[in-house]
Phi, psi and omega in degrees: 000126181300149181300330183296339182263355177285140176288151185305315180301324180292318179298316180297320179295317179296319177297322181299313182286332177288316183279336184232057184299336178298336180295335179300333182296334185296341185271358187218053185249001187302320182296326181282331174287323189258319185219063180297335179293341176288342178260314185267341199082180182283347176212138173238146185231143183228135171277139181247130180238147173238117182051042176085359181248136181295127178237002178154202187222149175235138181230152170241136176230141182236128176205174186244145168232097188057242182269001184266142170264126178248129177238122179247127176247129183224138173236139176228103190235151177206132172262123188240154171229118183055037178083355182265124180290118177271335182207133177234152183208126175234137183230132177224122180226129183240117177260138175244124180243136176228119179053046176078011180239131175285113186256338184202144174226128181234114187237137174235136179237126178245102183252148187315119175060024177236153177296155177301138172252128178239131182231125177237152176217135184214139178290130173225102184066237181258015180233164173254122180265118184250132178237125177223124179059032180082357180257128183255143175213157179257148180216162175299152179297143173231132184284339185224152171260170187272042178260358164073346188293331184264118183292346177299337179300335182292340180258009182260145177264349178230134181226133174279118181271118188288341177266323182277346181058043179204161176267120180260142165276133185227161169237138178239119178254143176272122177272319177136177180283138180218162171271127182241126176274118181273166183296330181280003177099346179287151173243121185235156172280129180218146179269131186263129178235153181230124176274141168217171184105241183296330173209163182240135178193158173243134181227154179230139177231138184279187184295338175272005179066030176266137179294124182239342184203148177218139174224139175200165177264127178286171182300332181272006178090354179286153180266122181253134181230129171253126184227127188296137177259346188236012186260348190294312187298310183285335180293335184265358181287000000 
């Protein structure tokens, strides 16, 4: 049917999904709210590289506490010279979900020769209450934290950044489908997305909408890459 015969609302709807394909993800997120372990397994593991060199591992774990879904993201990283650690970094973030809603995030950062940093965020009414270093502040609600495991974050305009201790407004653009080489040797088709706005990063999700890769520039200008070690076998089924 020629475009000239399409009614205006239909044309606008088609343009919306063409220009904003990430919005399509919002219609198919139930499995990630209810049973993310059916996609990831109970644990997913990622190799972390800095400028092409392996510096450690990042893991996701999924488990239940009564009716709550608990998601734990952990990184254990070290930059070494001749086997001697010059810089170490540990990250632990615990998300609590209740009935499909992110209600609390508790994050601890252990950086080389620095005191522990703890950042918490909890829903209080229509606001997100963020506590960092004993100082509390309120922020607009954000449905997702910056731990990337849930593809619904791609359709969100606000994200709670677990390192920055703030809610960022973001834009997510679709770059397109690409072949991604995973750490386990598998090559999978994954869709590439790019964050801009409050923070910048590139992320990839496979055909099951599972997070498989992350790239961003660290504060010192080095390129950091997270690449899935456990996603290859099921991605090719």
